[in-house]
C-alpha positions as CSV (number, residue, x, y, z in Angstrom):
1,M,42.3,42.4,2.5
2,T,42.1,43.6,6.3
3,Q,39.1,44.6,8.0
4,T,39.9,48.1,8.0
5,I,40.5,48.4,4.1
6,I,37.1,47.0,4.0
7,A,35.8,49.4,6.8
8,L,37.5,52.2,4.4
9,L,35.9,50.8,0.9
10,S,32.8,50.9,2.7
11,I,32.7,54.6,3.5
12,L,34.0,55.4,0.2
13,A,31.2,54.2,-1.1
14,G,28.6,55.9,1.3
15,I,30.9,58.8,0.1
16,I,30.1,57.8,-3.6
17,G,26.5,57.2,-3.3
18,A,25.5,60.4,-1.1
19,N,27.0,62.5,-4.1
20,I,25.3,60.5,-6.7
21,F,21.9,60.6,-5.2
22,G,23.1,64.3,-4.8
23,K,23.5,64.7,-8.1
24,I,20.2,62.9,-9.2
25,F,18.1,64.6,-6.9
26,K,19.6,68.5,-6.7
27,K,16.7,69.7,-4.6
28,Y,17.6,67.1,-1.7
29,S,21.7,67.8,-2.1
30,F,23.9,69.9,-0.1
31,E,26.4,69.9,-2.6
32,I,29.7,68.3,-2.3
33,T,31.2,69.0,0.9
34,G,27.6,68.2,3.1
35,N,26.8,64.8,0.7
36,T,30.7,64.0,1.5
37,I,29.8,64.0,5.7
38,S,26.4,62.6,5.4
39,G,27.9,59.8,2.7
40,V,30.3,59.2,5.7
41,F,27.9,59.0,8.7
42,G,25.3,57.4,6.6
43,S,27.2,54.2,5.3
44,I,29.1,54.1,9.4
45,F,25.1,54.4,10.7
46,F,24.1,51.4,8.0
47,I,26.9,49.2,8.3
48,K,26.8,49.5,12.4
49,S,23.4,48.5,12.5
50,F,22.6,46.0,10.1
51,G,26.2,44.1,9.6
52,R,25.0,42.1,12.4
53,L,23.1,40.1,9.8
54,G,27.0,39.0,8.8
55,F,28.1,41.4,6.6
56,D,30.3,43.6,8.6
57,P,34.3,43.0,7.8
58,N,35.0,40.9,10.3
59,S,32.4,38.5,9.1
60,I,33.6,38.9,5.2
61,M,37.5,38.0,6.3
62,R,36.5,35.5,9.3
63,T,38.1,32.7,7.0
64,D,41.1,34.3,6.4
65,E,40.0,35.1,2.7
66,L,37.4,37.3,1.0
67,N,34.1,36.6,1.0
68,I,32.7,38.3,-2.0
69,V,29.1,38.0,-1.9
70,L,29.1,39.4,1.6
71,F,31.7,42.1,0.2
72,S,29.6,43.3,-2.4
73,V,26.4,43.6,-0.1
74,N,28.4,45.5,2.3
75,I,29.1,47.7,-0.2
76,L,25.6,47.8,-1.9
77,I,24.1,48.8,1.5
78,S,27.4,51.6,1.8
79,L,25.9,53.0,-1.5
80,I,22.4,53.2,-0.7
81,A,23.2,54.4,2.9
82,G,25.1,57.5,1.6
83,G,21.8,58.0,-0.6
84,V,19.2,57.4,2.1
85,A,21.5,59.9,4.6
86,V,21.3,63.0,2.4
87,F,17.3,62.4,1.9
88,I,17.1,62.0,6.0
89,A,19.6,64.8,6.6
90,N,17.5,67.1,4.2
91,R,14.5,66.2,5.8
92,I,15.1,66.9,9.4
C-alpha cells in the first residue's frame, strides 16, 4: 500500500464520517453534497495538522510495510474529523 492510497482512504473515511454525522444529527446536516465536501476538507485538515504526531501516510509506510496501529489511528481520526467539520461548518 502506498502513501497515496493511504491518503485517499483517509479522505474516504472523512467523507463517511461526515455523512454519518449528518444522518445522526440532522440539525447540522448539509445533505449529502455539503457533508461530502465538509468531510473531504475536514479529513485533510486534521491529518495535515495532527499527522505530525506520527500517523501521517509517510509514517505509516516508513518501513515499507503497513503499520496497522498507525493506519487505524489515521482512519479513526479521519472519521472523527469528517463529523467535526460538518459541525464547525454549520456553526459558521
